[in-house]
A tleap script that builds the chain and sets N, CA, C and O, in Angstrom:
source leaprc.protein.ff14SB
mol = sequence {
  NMET THR SER LEU GLN ASP LYS ASP ASN GLU
  MET LEU ILE ILE ASN LYS ASP LEU VAL ASP
  SER LEU GLN ARG ARG LEU LEU ASN PRO ASP
  GLU ALA GLY GLN CYS ARG ARG GLN LEU GLU
  ARG THR LEU GLY ILE LYS GLU THR LEU PHE
  TRP ARG ALA ASP VAL GLY PRO CYS SER ILE
  GLY ARG ALA MET SER ALA ASN LEU PHE GLY
  GLU VAL ARG LEU LEU GLU ALA THR LEU GLU
  ALA PHE ASP THR GLY ASP TYR ARG GLU ALA
  ALA SER SER LEU GLU GLU PHE VAL HIE GLN
  ALA GLU ARG ASN GLY SER LEU CGLN
}
set mol.1.N position { 3.898 -11.376 -0.239 }
set mol.1.CA position { 3.926 -10.654 -1.467 }
set mol.1.C position { 3.290 -10.353 -2.494 }
set mol.1.O position { 3.549 -11.184 -3.365 }
set mol.2.N position { 2.567 -9.568 -2.856 }
set mol.2.CA position { 1.460 -8.944 -4.273 }
set mol.2.C position { 2.163 -8.711 -5.214 }
set mol.2.O position { 3.388 -8.644 -5.119 }
set mol.3.N position { 1.373 -8.508 -6.527 }
set mol.3.CA position { 1.788 -7.965 -7.170 }
set mol.3.C position { 1.374 -8.152 -8.421 }
set mol.3.O position { 1.068 -9.283 -8.798 }
set mol.4.N position { 1.296 -6.953 -9.336 }
set mol.4.CA position { 0.328 -6.986 -10.362 }
set mol.4.C position { 0.689 -5.749 -11.490 }
set mol.4.O position { 0.791 -4.544 -11.257 }
set mol.5.N position { 0.839 -6.428 -12.722 }
set mol.5.CA position { 1.256 -5.667 -13.704 }
set mol.5.C position { 0.924 -4.364 -14.121 }
set mol.5.O position { -0.030 -4.171 -13.368 }
set mol.6.N position { 0.993 -3.693 -14.553 }
set mol.6.CA position { 0.146 -2.355 -15.126 }
set mol.6.C position { 0.372 -2.326 -16.978 }
set mol.6.O position { 1.003 -3.117 -17.678 }
set mol.7.N position { -0.330 -1.223 -17.332 }
set mol.7.CA position { -0.217 -0.912 -18.784 }
set mol.7.C position { 1.262 -1.005 -19.584 }
set mol.7.O position { 1.533 -1.676 -20.580 }
set mol.8.N position { 2.314 0.096 -18.636 }
set mol.8.CA position { 3.490 -0.521 -18.832 }
set mol.8.C position { 4.240 -1.762 -19.212 }
set mol.8.O position { 5.228 -1.865 -19.939 }
set mol.9.N position { 3.593 -2.643 -18.596 }
set mol.9.CA position { 4.558 -3.987 -18.473 }
set mol.9.C position { 5.020 -3.958 -17.466 }
set mol.9.O position { 5.695 -4.975 -17.304 }
set mol.10.N position { 5.044 -3.225 -16.512 }
set mol.10.CA position { 6.092 -3.188 -15.391 }
set mol.10.C position { 5.386 -3.879 -13.995 }
set mol.10.O position { 4.287 -3.464 -13.627 }
set mol.11.N position { 6.085 -4.955 -13.246 }
set mol.11.CA position { 5.338 -5.402 -12.846 }
set mol.11.C position { 5.837 -4.480 -11.031 }
set mol.11.O position { 6.875 -3.835 -10.888 }
set mol.12.N position { 5.049 -4.641 -10.200 }
set mol.12.CA position { 5.258 -4.089 -9.144 }
set mol.12.C position { 4.935 -4.963 -7.980 }
set mol.12.O position { 3.725 -5.169 -7.888 }
set mol.13.N position { 5.651 -5.526 -7.080 }
set mol.13.CA position { 5.942 -6.559 -5.912 }
set mol.13.C position { 5.966 -5.788 -4.669 }
set mol.13.O position { 6.969 -5.161 -4.328 }
set mol.14.N position { 4.881 -5.819 -3.981 }
set mol.14.CA position { 4.881 -5.243 -2.736 }
set mol.14.C position { 5.372 -6.001 -1.902 }
set mol.14.O position { 4.669 -6.960 -1.582 }
set mol.15.N position { 6.410 -5.893 -1.405 }
set mol.15.CA position { 7.298 -6.300 -0.092 }
set mol.15.C position { 7.885 -5.406 0.556 }
set mol.15.O position { 7.858 -4.255 0.119 }
set mol.16.N position { 8.552 -5.704 1.742 }
set mol.16.CA position { 9.084 -5.070 3.118 }
set mol.16.C position { 10.309 -4.068 2.212 }
set mol.16.O position { 10.361 -2.875 2.512 }
set mol.17.N position { 10.907 -4.403 1.528 }
set mol.17.CA position { 11.643 -3.939 1.014 }
set mol.17.C position { 11.145 -2.667 0.188 }
set mol.17.O position { 11.711 -1.641 0.566 }
set mol.18.N position { 10.209 -2.473 -0.864 }
set mol.18.CA position { 9.443 -1.371 -1.520 }
set mol.18.C position { 8.706 -0.456 -1.019 }
set mol.18.O position { 8.468 0.630 -1.547 }
set mol.19.N position { 8.093 -1.054 0.586 }
set mol.19.CA position { 7.696 -0.021 1.098 }
set mol.19.C position { 8.980 0.689 2.135 }
set mol.19.O position { 9.176 1.904 2.091 }
set mol.20.N position { 9.632 -0.027 2.859 }
set mol.20.CA position { 11.065 0.607 3.317 }
set mol.20.C position { 11.780 1.983 2.449 }
set mol.20.O position { 11.977 3.156 2.763 }
set mol.21.N position { 12.083 1.045 1.019 }
set mol.21.CA position { 12.398 2.129 0.040 }
set mol.21.C position { 11.460 3.456 0.158 }
set mol.21.O position { 11.970 4.507 0.545 }
set mol.22.N position { 9.893 3.377 -0.229 }
set mol.22.CA position { 9.076 4.171 -0.486 }
set mol.22.C position { 9.112 5.137 1.122 }
set mol.22.O position { 9.174 6.345 0.892 }
set mol.23.N position { 9.087 4.827 2.471 }
set mol.23.CA position { 8.999 5.524 3.302 }
set mol.23.C position { 10.322 6.192 3.128 }
set mol.23.O position { 10.226 7.418 3.186 }
set mol.24.N position { 11.785 5.646 2.890 }
set mol.24.CA position { 13.026 6.511 2.981 }
set mol.24.C position { 13.434 7.708 2.131 }
set mol.24.O position { 14.081 8.698 2.472 }
set mol.25.N position { 12.807 7.332 0.711 }
set mol.25.CA position { 11.916 8.552 -0.294 }
set mol.25.C position { 11.127 9.719 0.368 }
set mol.25.O position { 11.264 10.938 0.265 }
set mol.26.N position { 10.365 9.049 0.990 }
set mol.26.CA position { 8.821 10.319 1.521 }
set mol.26.C position { 9.971 11.383 2.771 }
set mol.26.O position { 9.855 12.593 2.969 }
set mol.27.N position { 10.758 10.660 3.272 }
set mol.27.CA position { 11.342 11.249 4.265 }
set mol.27.C position { 12.732 12.010 3.455 }
set mol.27.O position { 13.474 12.638 4.210 }
set mol.28.N position { 13.026 11.984 2.284 }
set mol.28.CA position { 14.138 12.907 1.794 }
set mol.28.C position { 13.490 13.740 0.927 }
set mol.28.O position { 12.915 13.319 -0.077 }
set mol.29.N position { 13.561 15.403 1.382 }
set mol.29.CA position { 12.820 16.001 0.416 }
set mol.29.C position { 13.139 16.072 -1.036 }
set mol.29.O position { 12.257 16.557 -1.744 }
set mol.30.N position { 14.139 15.713 -1.556 }
set mol.30.CA position { 14.550 15.354 -2.853 }
set mol.30.C position { 14.056 14.427 -3.701 }
set mol.30.O position { 13.762 14.679 -4.870 }
set mol.31.N position { 13.937 13.283 -3.143 }
set mol.31.CA position { 12.926 12.298 -3.667 }
set mol.31.C position { 11.201 12.103 -3.355 }
set mol.31.O position { 10.485 11.366 -4.033 }
set mol.32.N position { 10.760 12.861 -2.280 }
set mol.32.CA position { 9.679 12.841 -1.478 }
set mol.32.C position { 8.375 12.833 -2.872 }
set mol.32.O position { 7.623 11.884 -3.095 }
set mol.33.N position { 8.407 14.214 -3.687 }
set mol.33.CA position { 7.611 14.402 -4.722 }
set mol.33.C position { 7.292 13.474 -5.560 }
set mol.33.O position { 6.134 13.461 -5.976 }
set mol.34.N position { 8.318 12.383 -6.052 }
set mol.34.CA position { 8.450 11.196 -7.032 }
set mol.34.C position { 7.737 10.055 -6.170 }
set mol.34.O position { 8.097 8.959 -6.598 }
set mol.35.N position { 7.140 9.980 -5.453 }
set mol.35.CA position { 6.863 8.400 -4.871 }
set mol.35.C position { 4.900 8.221 -5.260 }
set mol.35.O position { 4.280 7.171 -5.096 }
set mol.36.N position { 4.274 9.567 -5.789 }
set mol.36.CA position { 3.126 9.207 -5.847 }
set mol.36.C position { 2.628 7.812 -6.714 }
set mol.36.O position { 1.960 6.984 -6.095 }
set mol.37.N position { 2.919 7.595 -7.972 }
set mol.37.CA position { 2.832 6.880 -9.097 }
set mol.37.C position { 2.837 5.449 -8.264 }
set mol.37.O position { 2.090 4.499 -8.495 }
set mol.38.N position { 3.967 5.529 -7.131 }
set mol.38.CA position { 4.287 3.959 -6.624 }
set mol.38.C position { 2.911 3.866 -5.352 }
set mol.38.O position { 2.291 2.895 -4.918 }
set mol.39.N position { 2.841 4.990 -5.118 }
set mol.39.CA position { 1.794 4.960 -3.636 }
set mol.39.C position { 0.391 4.667 -4.559 }
set mol.39.O position { -0.315 3.738 -4.169 }
set mol.40.N position { 0.024 5.312 -5.590 }
set mol.40.CA position { -0.844 4.867 -5.906 }
set mol.40.C position { -1.341 3.508 -6.565 }
set mol.40.O position { -2.509 3.119 -6.558 }
set mol.41.N position { 0.034 2.678 -7.288 }
set mol.41.CA position { -0.047 1.493 -7.736 }
set mol.41.C position { -0.446 0.811 -6.741 }
set mol.41.O position { -1.538 0.256 -6.864 }
set mol.42.N position { 0.325 0.643 -5.438 }
set mol.42.CA position { 0.633 0.121 -4.333 }
set mol.42.C position { -1.113 0.106 -3.654 }
set mol.42.O position { -1.303 -0.912 -2.988 }
set mol.43.N position { -2.114 0.870 -3.715 }
set mol.43.CA position { -3.168 1.215 -3.463 }
set mol.43.C position { -4.026 0.664 -4.065 }
set mol.43.O position { -4.891 0.036 -3.455 }
set mol.44.N position { -4.015 0.759 -5.588 }
set mol.44.CA position { -4.953 -0.139 -6.710 }
set mol.44.C position { -4.603 -1.567 -6.410 }
set mol.44.O position { -5.528 -2.344 -6.172 }
set mol.45.N position { -3.144 -2.065 -6.396 }
set mol.45.CA position { -3.436 -3.646 -5.892 }
set mol.45.C position { -4.122 -4.164 -4.523 }
set mol.45.O position { -4.859 -5.124 -4.299 }
set mol.46.N position { -3.654 -3.274 -3.798 }
set mol.46.CA position { -4.706 -3.655 -2.385 }
set mol.46.C position { -5.703 -3.830 -2.327 }
set mol.46.O position { -6.262 -4.758 -1.742 }
set mol.47.N position { -6.538 -2.290 -3.401 }
set mol.47.CA position { -7.897 -2.110 -3.277 }
set mol.47.C position { -8.724 -3.403 -4.164 }
set mol.47.O position { -9.854 -3.821 -3.910 }
set mol.48.N position { -7.674 -3.953 -5.419 }
set mol.48.CA position { -7.861 -4.832 -6.105 }
set mol.48.C position { -8.215 -6.449 -5.340 }
set mol.48.O position { -9.030 -7.296 -5.705 }
set mol.49.N position { -7.403 -6.465 -4.340 }
set mol.49.CA position { -7.211 -7.683 -3.379 }
set mol.49.C position { -8.576 -7.361 -2.376 }
set mol.49.O position { -9.529 -8.139 -2.337 }
set mol.50.N position { -8.534 -6.439 -1.793 }
set mol.50.CA position { -9.855 -6.434 -1.049 }
set mol.50.C position { -11.024 -6.481 -1.877 }
set mol.50.O position { -11.880 -7.320 -1.598 }
set mol.51.N position { -11.167 -5.840 -2.692 }
set mol.51.CA position { -12.425 -6.238 -3.882 }
set mol.51.C position { -12.904 -7.881 -3.685 }
set mol.51.O position { -13.825 -8.323 -2.998 }
set mol.52.N position { -11.978 -8.569 -4.503 }
set mol.52.CA position { -11.674 -10.024 -4.407 }
set mol.52.C position { -12.470 -10.693 -3.420 }
set mol.52.O position { -13.543 -11.295 -3.376 }
set mol.53.N position { -11.360 -10.295 -2.491 }
set mol.53.CA position { -11.572 -11.253 -1.038 }
set mol.53.C position { -13.157 -10.717 -0.238 }
set mol.53.O position { -13.714 -11.441 0.586 }
set mol.54.N position { -13.706 -9.378 -0.646 }
set mol.54.CA position { -14.723 -9.134 -0.017 }
set mol.54.C position { -16.044 -9.666 -0.966 }
set mol.54.O position { -17.117 -9.691 -0.362 }
set mol.55.N position { -16.061 -10.107 -2.441 }
set mol.55.CA position { -17.177 -10.504 -3.411 }
set mol.55.C position { -16.886 -12.109 -3.224 }
set mol.55.O position { -17.777 -12.916 -3.492 }
set mol.56.N position { -15.692 -12.505 -2.788 }
set mol.56.CA position { -15.590 -14.178 -3.128 }
set mol.56.C position { -16.495 -14.890 -2.284 }
set mol.56.O position { -17.319 -14.637 -1.404 }
set mol.57.N position { -15.898 -16.154 -3.056 }
set mol.57.CA position { -17.365 -17.100 -2.454 }
set mol.57.C position { -16.725 -17.996 -1.198 }
set mol.57.O position { -17.299 -18.992 -0.758 }
set mol.58.N position { -15.837 -17.648 -0.838 }
set mol.58.CA position { -15.217 -18.678 0.365 }
set mol.58.C position { -15.321 -17.886 1.393 }
set mol.58.O position { -15.684 -16.715 1.280 }
set mol.59.N position { -14.929 -18.596 2.821 }
set mol.59.CA position { -15.186 -17.367 3.841 }
set mol.59.C position { -14.108 -17.263 4.352 }
set mol.59.O position { -13.972 -16.431 5.249 }
set mol.60.N position { -13.124 -17.988 3.983 }
set mol.60.CA position { -11.700 -16.994 4.081 }
set mol.60.C position { -11.341 -15.810 3.857 }
set mol.60.O position { -10.811 -15.007 4.625 }
set mol.61.N position { -11.737 -15.663 2.419 }
set mol.61.CA position { -11.796 -14.600 1.798 }
set mol.61.C position { -12.691 -13.319 2.358 }
set mol.61.O position { -12.138 -12.220 2.405 }
set mol.62.N position { -13.975 -13.446 2.752 }
set mol.62.CA position { -14.071 -12.263 3.363 }
set mol.62.C position { -13.781 -12.177 5.097 }
set mol.62.O position { -14.273 -11.472 5.978 }
set mol.63.N position { -12.778 -13.215 5.104 }
set mol.63.CA position { -12.045 -12.468 6.652 }
set mol.63.C position { -11.275 -11.706 6.112 }
set mol.63.O position { -11.512 -10.502 6.012 }
set mol.64.N position { -9.881 -12.446 5.526 }
set mol.64.CA position { -8.994 -11.175 4.865 }
set mol.64.C position { -9.513 -9.767 4.382 }
set mol.64.O position { -8.884 -8.729 4.175 }
set mol.65.N position { -11.001 -10.085 4.255 }
set mol.65.CA position { -11.478 -8.479 3.604 }
set mol.65.C position { -11.414 -7.664 4.431 }
set mol.65.O position { -11.147 -6.576 3.921 }
set mol.66.N position { -11.541 -7.612 5.649 }
set mol.66.CA position { -11.689 -6.787 6.690 }
set mol.66.C position { -10.193 -6.084 7.094 }
set mol.66.O position { -9.866 -4.938 7.401 }
set mol.67.N position { -9.411 -7.436 6.927 }
set mol.67.CA position { -7.850 -7.132 6.992 }
set mol.67.C position { -7.119 -6.152 5.803 }
set mol.67.O position { -6.312 -5.259 6.060 }
set mol.68.N position { -7.517 -6.471 4.656 }
set mol.68.CA position { -7.400 -5.433 3.472 }
set mol.68.C position { -7.906 -4.395 3.799 }
set mol.68.O position { -7.257 -3.358 3.943 }
set mol.69.N position { -9.009 -4.482 3.953 }
set mol.69.CA position { -9.691 -2.765 3.847 }
set mol.69.C position { -8.722 -1.638 4.818 }
set mol.69.O position { -8.387 -0.481 4.567 }
set mol.70.N position { -8.452 -2.486 5.977 }
set mol.70.CA position { -7.691 -1.521 7.073 }
set mol.70.C position { -6.387 -1.205 6.311 }
set mol.70.O position { -6.094 -0.011 6.378 }
set mol.71.N position { -5.563 -1.939 5.633 }
set mol.71.CA position { -4.693 -1.613 4.708 }
set mol.71.C position { -4.846 -0.805 3.441 }
set mol.71.O position { -3.830 -0.508 2.813 }
set mol.72.N position { -6.139 -0.395 2.979 }
set mol.72.CA position { -6.418 0.190 1.712 }
set mol.72.C position { -6.455 1.544 2.319 }
set mol.72.O position { -5.994 2.506 1.706 }
set mol.73.N position { -7.312 1.732 4.229 }
set mol.73.CA position { -7.653 2.716 4.156 }
set mol.73.C position { -6.145 3.601 4.704 }
set mol.73.O position { -5.948 4.805 4.536 }
set mol.74.N position { -5.255 2.673 5.349 }
set mol.74.CA position { -3.807 3.509 5.456 }
set mol.74.C position { -3.141 3.715 4.479 }
set mol.74.O position { -2.132 4.365 4.755 }
set mol.75.N position { -3.265 3.392 3.172 }
set mol.75.CA position { -3.046 3.770 1.786 }
set mol.75.C position { -3.322 4.957 1.627 }
set mol.75.O position { -2.547 5.869 1.341 }
set mol.76.N position { -4.780 5.015 1.857 }
set mol.76.CA position { -5.479 6.399 1.665 }
set mol.76.C position { -5.177 7.372 2.098 }
set mol.76.O position { -5.336 8.488 1.606 }
set mol.77.N position { -4.581 7.019 3.325 }
set mol.77.CA position { -4.468 8.351 4.460 }
set mol.77.C position { -2.871 8.701 3.788 }
set mol.77.O position { -2.617 9.903 3.714 }
set mol.78.N position { -1.811 7.754 3.307 }
set mol.78.CA position { -0.492 8.008 2.922 }
set mol.78.C position { -1.014 9.091 1.800 }
set mol.78.O position { -0.724 10.284 1.886 }
set mol.79.N position { -1.677 8.643 0.925 }
set mol.79.CA position { -1.481 9.624 -0.400 }
set mol.79.C position { -2.515 10.896 0.189 }
set mol.79.O position { -2.532 11.955 -0.439 }
set mol.80.N position { -3.289 10.745 1.306 }
set mol.80.CA position { -3.957 12.236 1.600 }
set mol.80.C position { -2.828 13.129 2.024 }
set mol.80.O position { -2.881 14.280 1.590 }
set mol.81.N position { -1.946 12.847 2.695 }
set mol.81.CA position { -0.672 12.965 3.310 }
set mol.81.C position { -0.268 13.967 2.337 }
set mol.81.O position { -0.492 15.174 2.244 }
set mol.82.N position { 0.531 12.959 1.488 }
set mol.82.CA position { 0.891 13.326 0.339 }
set mol.82.C position { 0.763 14.375 -0.727 }
set mol.82.O position { 1.586 14.979 -1.416 }
set mol.83.N position { -0.762 14.391 -0.614 }
set mol.83.CA position { -1.384 15.035 -1.672 }
set mol.83.C position { -1.113 16.485 -0.753 }
set mol.83.O position { -0.476 17.346 -1.359 }
set mol.84.N position { -1.382 16.694 0.121 }
set mol.84.CA position { -1.001 18.207 1.252 }
set mol.84.C position { 0.208 18.258 1.230 }
set mol.84.O position { 0.506 19.294 1.824 }
set mol.85.N position { 1.171 17.713 0.869 }
set mol.85.CA position { 2.829 17.842 1.273 }
set mol.85.C position { 3.251 17.727 2.731 }
set mol.85.O position { 4.152 18.390 3.243 }
set mol.86.N position { 2.506 16.818 3.342 }
set mol.86.CA position { 3.065 16.109 4.347 }
set mol.86.C position { 3.446 14.922 4.122 }
set mol.86.O position { 2.761 13.900 4.096 }
set mol.87.N position { 4.869 15.090 3.907 }
set mol.87.CA position { 5.767 13.994 3.578 }
set mol.87.C position { 5.850 13.381 4.715 }
set mol.87.O position { 5.636 12.171 4.631 }
set mol.88.N position { 6.083 13.779 5.748 }
set mol.88.CA position { 6.359 13.186 7.206 }
set mol.88.C position { 4.865 12.254 7.594 }
set mol.88.O position { 4.770 11.112 8.044 }
set mol.89.N position { 4.087 12.974 7.323 }
set mol.89.CA position { 2.688 12.303 7.722 }
set mol.89.C position { 2.674 10.923 7.256 }
set mol.89.O position { 2.572 9.803 7.758 }
set mol.90.N position { 2.830 11.486 5.991 }
set mol.90.CA position { 2.652 9.970 4.453 }
set mol.90.C position { 3.453 9.059 5.415 }
set mol.90.O position { 2.942 8.208 6.142 }
set mol.91.N position { 4.921 9.376 5.320 }
set mol.91.CA position { 5.783 8.069 5.925 }
set mol.91.C position { 4.692 7.379 7.043 }
set mol.91.O position { 4.069 6.325 6.916 }
set mol.92.N position { 4.679 8.319 8.154 }
set mol.92.CA position { 4.204 7.478 9.445 }
set mol.92.C position { 2.969 6.702 9.295 }
set mol.92.O position { 2.888 5.617 9.870 }
set mol.93.N position { 1.961 7.161 8.555 }
set mol.93.CA position { 0.859 6.281 8.007 }
set mol.93.C position { 1.524 4.982 6.793 }
set mol.93.O position { 1.023 3.862 6.898 }
set mol.94.N position { 2.493 5.175 5.827 }
set mol.94.CA position { 3.235 4.134 5.833 }
set mol.94.C position { 3.836 3.295 6.640 }
set mol.94.O position { 3.676 2.105 6.372 }
set mol.95.N position { 4.356 3.509 7.374 }
set mol.95.CA position { 5.083 2.868 8.765 }
set mol.95.C position { 3.569 1.633 9.285 }
set mol.95.O position { 3.521 0.410 9.416 }
set mol.96.N position { 2.539 2.736 9.450 }
set mol.96.CA position { 1.150 1.984 10.457 }
set mol.96.C position { 0.665 0.610 9.324 }
set mol.96.O position { 0.032 -0.367 9.725 }
set mol.97.N position { 1.132 0.807 7.822 }
set mol.97.CA position { 0.691 -0.126 7.075 }
set mol.97.C position { 1.195 -0.675 6.603 }
set mol.97.O position { 0.761 -1.326 5.653 }
set mol.98.N position { 2.770 -0.716 7.146 }
set mol.98.CA position { 3.558 -1.896 7.448 }
set mol.98.C position { 3.541 -2.790 8.510 }
set mol.98.O position { 3.932 -3.956 8.457 }
set mol.99.N position { 3.135 -2.287 9.358 }
set mol.99.CA position { 2.771 -2.729 10.796 }
set mol.99.C position { 1.434 -3.669 10.647 }
set mol.99.O position { 1.361 -4.796 11.136 }
set mol.100.N position { 0.404 -3.044 9.909 }
set mol.100.CA position { -0.703 -3.419 9.425 }
set mol.100.C position { -1.018 -5.034 8.941 }
set mol.100.O position { -1.651 -5.983 9.403 }
set mol.101.N position { -0.147 -4.748 7.668 }
set mol.101.CA position { 0.414 -5.771 6.592 }
set mol.101.C position { 0.947 -6.972 7.315 }
set mol.101.O position { 0.493 -8.116 7.344 }
set mol.102.N position { 1.934 -6.503 7.852 }
set mol.102.CA position { 3.280 -7.689 8.700 }
set mol.102.C position { 1.908 -8.508 9.508 }
set mol.102.O position { 1.659 -9.686 9.251 }
set mol.103.N position { 1.270 -7.883 10.275 }
set mol.103.CA position { 0.331 -8.746 11.364 }
set mol.103.C position { -0.489 -9.446 10.300 }
set mol.103.O position { -0.446 -10.657 10.518 }
set mol.104.N position { -1.160 -9.180 9.321 }
set mol.104.CA position { -2.188 -9.966 8.534 }
set mol.104.C position { -1.617 -10.648 7.780 }
set mol.104.O position { -2.315 -11.528 7.276 }
set mol.105.N position { -0.017 -10.587 7.306 }
set mol.105.CA position { 0.551 -11.800 6.648 }
set mol.105.C position { 0.580 -11.159 5.557 }
set mol.105.O position { 0.753 -12.010 4.685 }
set mol.106.N position { 0.504 -10.041 5.045 }
set mol.106.CA position { 0.082 -9.581 3.387 }
set mol.106.C position { 1.795 -9.195 2.909 }
set mol.106.O position { 2.193 -8.932 1.774 }
set mol.107.N position { 2.481 -9.258 4.002 }
set mol.107.CA position { 3.634 -8.282 3.594 }
set mol.107.C position { 5.094 -8.892 3.747 }
set mol.107.O position { 5.211 -9.433 4.847 }
set mol.108.N position { 6.083 -8.954 3.073 }
set mol.108.CA position { 7.114 -10.336 3.636 }
set mol.108.C position { 8.588 -9.570 3.358 }
set mol.108.O position { 9.643 -10.154 3.606 }
savepdb mol mol.pdb
quit
């Protein structure tokens, strides 16, 4: 479980329920357009974790870095598909993110 508090003091916790909810909303034409902010925030959290793991002094962090990089790339692909209006592709990329994050142990 990962979280970040943004400037609005709203905590975002990245867990399986959040990602499943995002995926369902992306597949619903009435709600898909409202997912961008949450996708951006999720990506921002993962980018920060990747950066910290990559520059951290311990070898475990560096090992996690490659896993987090893969998660970041999948979230970037999700946003790219979202921006072109291909919400099904965005949901598919988000599903790949779920599988990778679960394998990495970063999504519960």
